[in-house]
C-alpha positions as CSV (number, residue, x, y, z in Angstrom):
1,M,4.0,210.3,183.7
2,Y,2.1,208.9,186.6
3,L,3.8,207.9,189.9
4,I,1.2,205.7,191.7
5,N,0.8,203.8,195.0
6,G,3.5,205.9,197.1
7,K,3.3,206.9,200.8
8,I,3.3,210.7,199.8
9,K,4.7,213.3,202.1
10,T,4.2,216.6,200.3
11,M,5.7,219.1,202.9
12,A,2.7,221.3,202.3
13,G,0.5,219.8,204.9
14,A,-1.1,217.1,203.2
15,E,0.1,213.3,203.5
16,Y,-1.5,210.4,201.4
17,P,-0.8,206.9,202.8
18,S,-1.4,205.6,199.1
19,G,-1.3,208.4,196.7
20,T,-0.8,209.3,193.3
21,I,1.2,212.0,191.3
22,R,0.7,213.0,187.9
23,I,3.5,215.1,185.9
24,L,3.2,217.0,182.9
25,N,5.7,219.0,181.1
26,G,8.1,218.5,184.1
27,K,5.5,220.0,186.5
28,I,3.4,218.3,189.0
29,A,-0.3,218.4,187.5
30,E,-2.2,216.4,189.9
31,I,-1.6,215.1,193.5
32,G,-3.8,213.2,195.7
33,S,-4.7,210.0,197.3
34,T,-5.3,207.0,194.9
35,D,-9.1,207.5,194.9
36,Q,-8.7,211.1,194.0
37,V,-6.4,210.9,190.9
38,S,-7.6,208.9,188.1
39,V,-4.7,207.1,186.4
40,T,-5.7,207.5,182.5
41,P,-2.0,207.5,180.9
42,D,-1.7,208.6,177.3
43,K,0.2,206.5,174.9
44,D,3.8,205.9,175.9
45,E,3.0,207.8,179.1
46,E,4.9,205.9,181.9
47,V,3.2,204.7,185.2
48,L,5.7,204.2,187.9
49,D,4.3,202.1,190.5
50,V,6.4,202.8,193.7
51,A,4.6,199.7,195.9
52,G,4.1,201.7,198.9
53,A,7.4,203.3,199.1
54,F,8.3,206.6,200.8
55,V,7.7,209.6,198.4
56,M,8.6,213.2,199.1
57,P,10.1,216.4,197.6
58,G,13.6,216.2,196.4
59,I,16.2,217.1,199.2
60,I,17.7,220.4,198.7
61,E,21.5,221.2,199.8
62,A,21.1,225.0,201.1
63,H,25.0,225.6,201.0
64,C,27.6,223.8,199.3
65,H,30.7,224.0,196.9
66,M,29.9,220.9,194.8
67,G,31.5,221.0,191.4
68,I,33.3,224.5,192.3
69,T,35.7,222.1,194.6
70,E,35.7,219.0,192.5
71,E,36.5,215.8,194.0
72,K,39.8,213.9,193.0
73,K,41.2,217.1,191.1
74,G,43.5,218.9,193.5
75,M,44.2,222.5,192.8
76,E,43.3,221.9,189.0
77,G,39.8,221.4,190.0
78,D,39.5,223.8,192.9
79,D,38.0,227.2,192.0
80,C,36.2,227.9,195.1
81,N,38.4,230.9,196.4
82,E,40.1,233.7,194.4
83,T,42.7,234.3,197.2
84,V,44.5,237.4,196.1
85,N,41.6,240.0,196.3
86,P,39.5,240.1,199.4
87,I,36.6,241.7,197.7
88,T,35.3,240.0,194.7
89,P,31.5,240.6,194.4
90,W,31.6,240.2,190.8
91,L,32.5,236.6,190.6
92,R,29.9,234.0,189.6
93,S,29.9,230.5,190.7
94,I,28.2,229.3,187.7
95,D,31.5,230.3,185.7
96,A,33.4,227.7,187.8
97,I,30.7,224.8,188.4
98,H,31.8,221.5,186.8
99,S,28.5,219.6,186.4
100,M,30.1,216.5,185.7
101,D,32.2,216.4,189.0
102,A,31.2,213.0,190.7
103,A,29.4,214.7,193.5
104,F,26.5,215.6,191.4
105,D,25.9,211.8,190.9
106,D,26.4,211.1,194.5
107,A,23.9,213.8,195.1
108,V,21.3,212.3,192.6
109,R,21.7,208.7,194.2
110,A,21.0,210.3,197.7
111,G,17.6,211.9,196.3
112,I,19.1,215.5,196.4
113,T,17.8,217.5,193.3
114,A,18.8,220.8,194.0
115,A,21.7,222.7,195.7
116,M,22.8,226.2,196.5
117,I,26.6,226.6,195.2
118,G,29.0,229.3,195.3
119,P,32.5,230.4,196.5
120,G,34.1,229.8,199.7
121,S,35.1,231.9,202.5
122,S,38.5,233.0,202.1
123,N,37.5,236.3,201.1
124,V,35.5,239.2,202.8
125,V,33.1,239.2,199.7
126,G,33.4,235.8,197.8
127,G,30.9,236.2,194.8
128,Q,27.7,234.9,193.7
129,F,25.9,231.8,194.7
130,A,23.3,230.0,192.4
131,V,20.6,227.2,192.9
132,L,21.2,224.5,190.3
133,K,19.4,221.1,189.6
134,T,21.7,218.2,190.4
135,R,21.6,216.3,186.9
136,G,22.7,217.6,183.5
137,R,26.0,218.4,181.6
138,R,25.4,222.2,180.9
139,V,25.3,224.4,184.0
140,D,23.1,227.0,182.2
141,D,20.3,224.2,181.9
142,L,20.6,223.5,185.4
143,I,20.1,226.9,186.8
144,V,17.1,227.6,189.1
145,K,18.2,231.0,190.3
146,A,21.3,233.0,189.6
147,P,22.3,234.9,191.3
148,A,20.7,233.4,194.4
149,A,23.0,235.4,197.1
150,M,26.2,237.2,197.5
151,K,28.6,235.3,199.8
152,V,30.5,237.4,202.5
153,A,32.7,235.9,205.2
154,F,33.5,236.7,208.8
155,G,35.9,235.3,211.3
156,E,38.8,233.0,211.2
157,N,38.9,232.1,207.3
158,P,39.6,235.8,205.9
159,K,41.9,236.5,208.6
160,V,44.1,233.5,208.1
161,N,44.2,233.9,204.3
162,Y,45.2,237.4,204.0
163,S,47.2,237.9,207.3
164,G,49.8,235.3,205.7
165,Q,49.8,237.7,202.4
166,G,50.7,240.8,204.7
167,K,47.7,242.9,203.9
168,S,44.0,243.4,205.2
169,P,42.2,241.7,206.5
170,S,44.1,240.4,209.4
171,T,41.7,241.2,212.1
172,R,37.9,241.0,212.5
173,M,37.7,244.8,212.5
174,A,39.3,244.9,209.1
175,I,36.8,242.5,207.8
176,A,33.8,244.3,208.9
177,G,35.4,247.5,208.1
178,M,36.0,246.4,204.4
179,L,32.6,245.1,203.9
180,R,31.0,248.4,205.3
181,Q,33.2,250.3,202.6
182,E,32.2,248.0,199.8
183,L,28.6,248.2,200.7
184,T,28.9,252.2,201.0
185,E,30.4,252.4,197.8
186,A,27.8,250.1,196.1
187,R,24.9,252.1,197.9
188,A,26.5,255.4,196.5
189,Y,26.6,253.7,192.9
190,Q,23.0,252.8,193.2
191,K,21.8,256.2,194.0
192,R,24.0,257.5,191.1
193,K,22.6,255.2,188.8
194,E,19.0,255.9,189.9
195,K,19.4,259.6,189.8
196,A,20.8,259.3,186.3
197,V,18.0,257.0,185.0
198,Q,15.3,259.3,186.5
199,A,16.8,262.3,184.7
200,G,17.3,260.5,181.4
201,D,21.0,260.9,181.5
202,E,23.5,258.4,180.1
203,F,25.3,256.2,182.7
204,E,28.3,254.3,182.5
205,E,27.8,251.0,184.4
206,D,30.2,249.5,186.7
207,F,30.6,245.8,186.3
208,T,32.1,245.5,189.9
209,K,29.2,247.3,191.4
210,E,26.2,246.3,189.4
211,C,26.4,242.7,191.1
212,W,25.5,244.5,194.5
213,L,22.1,246.0,193.2
214,P,20.1,242.7,193.6
215,V,21.4,242.7,197.3
216,L,20.6,246.5,197.9
217,R,17.1,245.9,196.5
218,R,16.7,243.0,198.9
219,E,16.1,240.6,196.0
220,I,18.7,238.3,197.2
221,P,20.3,238.1,200.7
222,I,23.9,238.1,201.7
223,K,25.1,234.7,202.5
224,A,27.1,235.2,205.8
225,H,29.8,232.6,206.7
226,A,29.7,232.9,210.4
227,H,30.5,230.4,213.0
228,R,31.2,232.0,216.2
229,V,29.0,234.3,218.4
230,D,31.0,237.6,217.9
231,D,30.8,236.9,214.2
232,I,27.2,236.1,213.9
233,F,26.6,239.4,215.8
234,T,28.8,241.4,213.4
235,A,26.8,239.8,210.4
236,I,23.7,241.0,212.0
237,R,24.9,244.5,212.8
238,I,26.1,245.1,209.3
239,A,22.9,243.5,207.7
240,K,20.6,245.8,210.0
241,E,23.0,248.8,209.0
242,F,22.3,248.5,205.4
243,H,18.9,246.9,205.5
244,L,19.9,243.7,203.9
245,R,18.5,240.4,203.9
246,M,20.7,237.8,205.2
247,T,21.1,234.0,205.8
248,L,23.5,233.0,208.6
249,D,25.6,230.2,207.2
250,H,27.1,227.6,209.5
251,C,25.9,229.4,212.8
252,S,28.2,227.0,214.8
253,E,27.5,228.8,218.2
254,G,23.8,229.6,217.4
255,H,22.6,227.3,220.1
256,L,24.4,229.7,222.5
257,I,22.3,232.5,221.4
258,A,19.1,231.2,220.0
259,E,16.6,233.6,221.7
260,E,18.5,236.6,220.3
261,L,18.7,235.2,216.9
262,A,14.9,234.4,217.0
263,A,14.2,237.8,217.8
264,E,16.6,239.3,214.8
265,G,14.6,237.1,212.4
266,F,17.4,235.8,210.0
267,P,17.0,232.1,208.8
268,A,20.2,229.9,209.6
269,I,21.9,227.2,207.5
270,V,23.6,224.9,210.1
271,G,26.4,222.7,209.6
272,P,28.6,221.1,208.7
273,D,28.5,219.1,211.9
274,L,29.6,216.0,210.4
275,A,33.1,217.3,210.3
276,S,36.1,217.5,212.7
277,R,36.4,220.8,214.9
278,N,39.6,221.6,213.1
279,K,39.3,225.3,213.6
280,I,39.3,227.4,216.6
281,E,35.8,229.0,215.5
282,V,34.1,225.6,215.3
283,Q,35.1,224.4,218.8
284,N,31.3,224.5,220.0
285,M,29.8,223.1,216.8
286,A,27.2,220.3,217.7
287,F,24.3,218.5,216.0
288,K,22.1,219.9,218.7
289,T,22.3,223.5,217.3
290,A,19.7,223.0,214.7
291,G,17.2,221.8,217.3
292,V,17.7,224.5,219.4
293,L,17.6,227.3,217.0
294,N,14.4,225.6,215.6
295,R,12.6,225.4,218.9
296,A,13.5,229.0,219.6
297,G,11.8,229.9,216.3
298,V,14.6,230.2,214.0
299,M,14.0,228.8,210.3
300,T,16.9,226.4,210.1
301,A,18.1,224.3,207.2
302,I,21.0,221.7,207.4
303,T,24.0,221.6,205.3
304,T,27.1,219.4,204.6
305,D,29.0,222.2,203.3
306,H,30.4,219.8,200.7
307,P,33.3,218.8,200.5
308,V,33.8,219.5,203.9
309,S,31.1,216.8,204.6
310,L,30.0,214.6,201.5
311,I,26.9,215.7,199.8
312,Q,25.3,212.3,200.1
313,A,25.4,212.7,203.8
314,L,22.8,215.5,203.9
315,P,19.7,213.3,204.9
316,L,21.9,211.6,207.8
317,C,23.0,215.0,209.0
318,A,19.3,215.9,209.3
319,G,18.7,212.5,211.0
320,L,21.5,213.1,213.4
321,A,20.2,216.7,214.3
322,V,16.9,215.0,214.8
323,K,18.7,212.4,217.2
324,S,19.8,215.4,219.1
325,G,16.6,217.1,219.7
326,L,15.3,218.4,216.1
327,P,11.7,217.3,215.9
328,L,11.1,214.7,213.3
329,E,8.8,216.9,211.2
330,E,11.3,219.7,211.3
331,G,14.0,217.4,210.3
332,F,12.1,216.8,207.3
333,K,11.4,220.6,206.6
334,S,15.2,221.4,207.1
335,I,16.2,219.6,204.0
336,T,13.0,220.4,201.8
337,I,11.0,223.6,202.3
338,Y,13.2,225.4,204.5
339,P,16.1,225.6,202.3
340,A,13.6,226.2,199.3
341,I,12.4,229.2,201.2
342,I,15.7,230.5,202.5
343,C,17.4,230.1,199.0
344,G,14.4,231.9,197.3
345,V,13.0,229.1,195.2
346,A,10.0,227.9,197.1
347,D,8.1,228.8,194.1
348,R,9.6,226.0,192.5
349,L,11.0,223.4,194.8
350,G,10.7,222.2,198.2
351,S,7.2,220.7,198.4
352,L,5.0,218.6,196.2
353,E,2.4,221.0,195.0
354,V,0.5,221.6,191.8
355,G,2.3,223.6,189.6
356,K,5.8,223.1,191.2
357,D,8.9,221.4,189.3
358,A,8.4,217.6,189.6
359,D,11.5,217.1,191.7
360,I,10.7,213.9,193.6
361,A,12.7,211.5,195.9
362,V,11.4,208.0,196.6
363,F,13.0,205.9,199.5
364,D,12.4,202.5,200.8
365,G,12.0,204.4,204.5
366,N,12.6,207.3,206.0
367,P,15.9,209.0,204.3
368,M,17.3,210.4,207.8
369,E,17.9,206.8,208.7
370,V,21.2,205.0,207.5
371,F,20.0,201.7,206.2
372,T,17.3,203.6,203.8
373,R,17.8,203.1,200.2
374,T,17.0,205.7,197.3
375,L,14.7,203.8,194.9
376,Y,14.1,206.6,192.3
377,T,15.1,210.3,192.1
378,I,13.1,212.5,189.7
379,I,14.2,215.9,188.3
380,D,11.9,217.9,186.2
381,G,9.6,214.8,185.7
382,N,12.5,212.8,184.4
383,V,13.7,209.6,186.4
384,V,17.4,210.3,186.5
385,Y,18.2,207.4,189.2
386,R,16.7,203.9,189.6
387,E,18.2,201.6,192.1
388,E,17.6,198.6,190.1
389,E,19.6,200.0,187.2
390,D,22.3,201.1,189.4
391,A,22.6,198.0,191.0
392,H,23.7,196.2,187.7
393,K,26.2,198.8,186.7
């Protein structure tokens, strides 16, 4: 397949006012200006002329609950929180994501081609997130990376859920203490296993602890739900104690401590700012947060936290962050290459480069502007959305 005559923004440094992309076997095979890439299609190979439209990498949602909290389904379709045990690291989001949830179609229509999806924040440890493509019926075929992160939560949500059950945690002290205990037990398990393997001894694996090994080996991060300043610092304290990688998800008061966060070096996934301040811990949330953090030197992605804000609003949320001070170029990065890096999939997603997945979004303008329309969405080299076809449905 050839995509021709596009105004291409690669998010890898290069831009082509009139460019061509060749796609082979779901990957980008060639990319360059119109005079650099010759168009010699094979028999039956599609040539998609986008006639000067804006071409960019598929948009990436860095934190959401799409398909695990289904729309229109009530409790029957809500599998986001296992609210009977505050420590559930062995749960895997891929076992609960329903890829035929309407939100997946909404994502594709918005040019969103991948999403980091996982459990909610009612538990101290909620389970494992995964990065999925946004079009397909079988979750196994959509996986880009699983597990991609381990969800942990600080602050109001675990407190509210478990204090009502008359058991821990009912305080922030208990949340931190329970997480430390779990991590200490997981680290001891890791040492026992490594010792047994080195000695050639038999070792009985513990399913509830094996899931921590990619975290302890720093292969994947903990994904820390933390809105308030004190919770953010507690998350950092624990991550440093156990030498863990971490993403600061929501980070609603990050703008109040931007310099300190920049010095710590953990990336932030900011949002959902397109939502009400319906909890005490989000009273200071604002669209300016992403820009303040970005200018301080924190790698920052934007999230809708779907269904808290709807998934299709992701590019508009980035636009509102730009309106509130995030530089325009950083706004593009906040929904493409930065979430790819933060989610650990930048080897495949986030920019238009030779060898990467052919996940491409084509718009009639800047997608961060409210009147912009999605013309085409391409995933793995397949055109999965065409506006002209959608208009006639």
